[in-house]
C-alpha positions, 0 to 999 in steps of 0.5 A: 164450700158452695159451687161456682155461680152459673146461670142456666135457662130451662123450659118448664112445661106444666099440664093443666093440673100441675099448673094449678099448683103454686110450684114456683112459690114453693120452689122459691121457699125451699131453695136458695136460688135466684130465678128470673121468668124470661118468657111464659105462655098459657092456654087451657091445655098447657102452660110453658115458662122459660126460667133462668136460674142463677146459683151453684150448679148443684142447686140448679140440678136439685131444683130441676129434679124437684120440678120433675118430681112434681110432674113438670117437664123440664128441658134446657133452653137453647140460649138464642131462643130467648136471648135478651 
């Protein structure tokens, strides 16, 4: 039985090399999980994205580990920083 659906938000930080990879696309193909881009900014040195994942908590944990395995820094979002 699948776990209860939750929505969790994370900051994903990509260095220039990691930012060139289609990781968001690959994640969407690999995992059955809803995601919403809540915020994003980029310059030549860093790319930062706030993503909201919705699905089973276990699946969200898998996605976080997958991004980290691919060199992305992942941190939970303080909910009020991107509320809306």
